[in-house]
N, C-alpha and C positions, 0 to 999 in steps of 0.2 A: 440375347434378348431376355429381358426380365419378364417374369410372369407371376401375377398375384391372383389367386383364385379365391373368389368369395362365394359361399354357399348359404342358402337360407335354411336348410334342414340339417339334421344330425345332432349328435350330442356335442357338448363343449369340448370333450376330449378329442373327438374326431375332427372338429373344426380347428383345434390347435395343431393337429398333425398336418392339416391341409394348408395352414397359413404359411406364406412364403417368408423366408428369412432375409430375402433381398430387400434393399431399400427401394421405396417408391419414387425416390428422387433421382432423376438422370442428371448427375452432376456434370457430366461432359457437355450436355446440351445447355445447362445453366451457365457454365463458365464460358462457353462459346458465345452465347447470346449476350452475356455481361460484357465481354471484351468488345464485341461489336457495338453495343450500346455506348460504352465508355469512349471508344474511338470516334464514333459518330458525334457524340456530344461535344468532345473537344474540337473536332473539325468544324462543326457548326458554330461553336463558341468563338473560334478564331475568325470565322467568316463574319459573324455579327460584330466583332470588335473592329474588323476592317471597314465594314459599312459605317460603323459609328464614327471612326476617325475620319472617314471620307466626308461625312456630313457636318463635321465640326470646322470652325474657322477661328483664327486668332483675332479677327476683326469683329467688333461688336455688332455691326449691322449686317453681317453675313453669316451663313450657316444656320443650322437648326438651333432652336432655343434649348435651354436646360430642361424645361418641362417636356418638350417634344422628345428629347433624347431619353429622358427617364421613362416615358410611356413606351418608347420603342424598345428599350432594354427589357421592360416587363413583358411585352408581347413576345419578344424574341426568346426570352427564357422559357415561356410556356410552349412556344413552337418547337424549340429544340428538345424539350423534354418529351413532347408527344412523339416526335419523329424518332429520336434515338432510342427511347424506352420501348416504343412500339415495334421498331425494327428488331431490337434485341429479343423482345418477348416472342415475336413471331418466329424468329430463327430457332429459339429454344423449343417452341411448340412443334415445329417441323422436324427437329433433329432428335427429339426424345424417343425412347423406346416405346414400342406399341404395347399397351397393356391388354392382355387377352383375358376374356371372361371377367371383366370388371364392369360394374354398373355404370351407366352413362353419367349419373350424378357424381359418382366418385371420380370419373375421368375428368369431368368439368372442374371439380375442386382441385385435382392434382395439376391440371394445366394452369389454373389460376395461381396456385402456389408456385409453380415453376416461373411464371411471369413475374410474380412479386419477388422471388429470389433473384431473378435476373436484374431487376431494378435495384435491389439492395446491394448486390455485389458490384454492379456498375457504379452506384453512388459512392461506395467505399473506394473503388479504384480511382474514380475521378477526383475524389477528395485527396487521395494520396498523390496523384500526379500534379494536381494544382498546388499542392503544398499548403502553406499557411497564408497564401495571398488573400483569400476571401476573409478569413478571420482577422488578419491584420487590418484590412480595410474597415471592417465593422468596428473593431476595437479602437482603431485610430480615429474614426468619426466620433466615437463616444468620449475620447480624451480631448477633443477639440475644445469643449466647454472650459475645462480647468485651465488648459494652456492659454487659450485666447483671453480669458478674463484676467488671469494673473499677468499675462504679457501686456495687456492694455494698461493695467495699472502701473506697471514699471516703465512703460515706454516714455511717459512724460518726464519723470524724474531722470531717466537715463539720458534723454535728449538734452535736458538742461545741464546735466552733469558733464556732458560732452564738451561744453564750452570751457571746462577747466583744464583741457589738454591732458598731459600725462598725469597730472595730479589727481584727475578723476578716477584713474585706475586704482588708486589706493583707497577709494571709498570717499564719497563726498562728505560724510559726517566727520571723518578724521581730519580731512583737510579744512573743513569748516572751522573746527576748533583751533587749528593751527593759525588760520587766517585771523581769527578773533584776537589772538595774542599780539598781532602786529598792526591792529587798526589804529588809525590816526584821526584825531578830531578835525584835521584839515587835510583831506586827501589831496595828493599831488595830481594836477591836471595832465602831467606828462606821462603818467603810468600807461595810458592807452589800453592796449590789449590785455595787459595784466589786470587792470581794474575791471574790465569786462569779464574776464575769467573769474575773478573773485566774486563779482555780483552774480554770475551764473551759478557758482557753487552755493551761494547763500540762497538763491531762489530754488535750487534743487532740493536743499534740505527743508526749506519752508514748504514746498509743495508736497514733499514726502510726509510731513507731519500735519499738513492741512491748513496751516496758517503761518504768518510771519510775525515774529516778535516785534515789539515796539523798538527795542534797541537795534535790531537788524534793519528795520524799516527806516529809522532815522539815519543810520550809517549809509545805507544804499541811496537814500535821498541826497545825502551830501555828495556821494560819488557822482551821481547823475547830474546834480546841480553844477559840480565842478567840470565834468566832462562835456555836458551839453550846453552849459551856460544859461540855465533856467533857475528860477527861484525855488526855494524849499517846498512850497505848497504844490507847485506844478510837478516837481519830482515825485512827491508822495502820491499825487493823483495818478501819475504814470505807473507807479508801483501797484497801486490798488487795481487799476484797469488791467494791467498785465497779469496779475495773479488771478483775477476773475476770469479772464479769457483762457488762461491755462487750465483752471478748474473746469470751465465749460467744455474745453476741448477734451479733457480727460474723461468727463462724464459722457460725452458723445462717443468717445472711443470705447468706453466700457459698454455702453448701450448697444453699439454696433457689434461688439464682440459677443454679447449675450444673444443678440438676434441671430448672428451667424452660427453660434453654438446650438441654438434651438432649432434652426433650420437643418443643421447637420444631424441633430438627434432625430428629427422627424424623417429625414431622408434615410437614415440607418434603419429606423423602425419599419418604414415602408418597404425598403429593400428586403429586409429579413422576412417580413410577412409574405411578400409576393414570391420570394424564393421558396418559402415553405409551401405555398399554394402550387407553384409550378412543379415541385417535387411530388406533391400529392397527386397532381394530374398525371405526372410521369408514371407513378406506381399503378394508377388505374389503367393507363395506356398499355403498359407492359403486360399486366394481367389479362386484359381483354385480348390483346394481340396474340398472347400465348394460347388462349382458348381457340382462336381462329386458326392458328397454325396447327394446333393439335387435332382439330376436326379435319383439316385438310390432310394431315398425316394419316389419320385413321381411315380416311376414305380411299387411300391408295391401296390397291390389291397387291 
C-alpha cells in the first residue's frame, strides 16, 4: 500500500525527507479500468452495429432513413462512451491504493487524474484494436470529391468510346486519326455496325474536346444520311441534338457528383465533430466515475 504524507509545518529540508518516493498513480488500477473500458466499448459498438444493420433495408420504402441512422449513430456513440468510460473509471477508483494522511482535495485530484488516465489508455487500446478502419472511412469520404468529379467527366467519353469495340481499348484519339485516313466521300450503306462504331469514336473525341469540327460533322452527316436514308440537313440536325444532349447529360452527372461529394464532406465533418464530442464526454464520465469509486474505496474500513 502506497503512502504519501503531506505536512503543513516544518522546514523545507524536513519536508523533503518526509516526501514519499512512490508514485501517486496506481497503474494496476488504471490498466484494469482501461481494459474494462475498452472491452465494454467494443462490445457496445458491435451491439450498435447489429441494431443499425437490423434497422436498414435494401428496399427504398422500408427501414430507417439515412438521417435517422445518422442521428442514432451519434446518440449511440455518446451512450457507449458514457457507459464504458464510466465503468472503467469507477473500477480504477475502487481498485486504487488508499492514500493515507492525504488532504481530501488532493485525493479528489488524484482520483480525477486516474479516471482521465483510464479514458486515455482505453482510447489508445480501442484505436489499436479497431485498426485503421475509422481513419480509412474518413479519408475515403474526403477522397470522394476528386474521384467522383473526374469519373463523371470521363464516363461520357468512355461510354461513347465503348461503341468502337476492341479499337477503343487502344485510345479513341489514335483510332480517330486512323479512321480519318480511310474516310470516303461516299460512305457505303453496307458498312452497318462498322459505320456506327466509327461514328461513335468520332463523337467520343468530339465530346472529349467539347465540340465537333465542321469536317467531322459533314462526314458523320453523310454516314447517317446513307445509313438512315435521310437528307444531309436532317442528319446534321441529329448530330447537333445528340451532342447537346450528351453535354447536358455530362453536366448533370458532374453536378450530381459535386453534390454527392459535398454531402460526403459534410457527413465526414459531422461525424468527426460528434466523435470528438463523444470522446470528450467519455473523458468527463471516466474522471467523475473514478472520484465516486475512490470515495467508496476510502469509506471502506
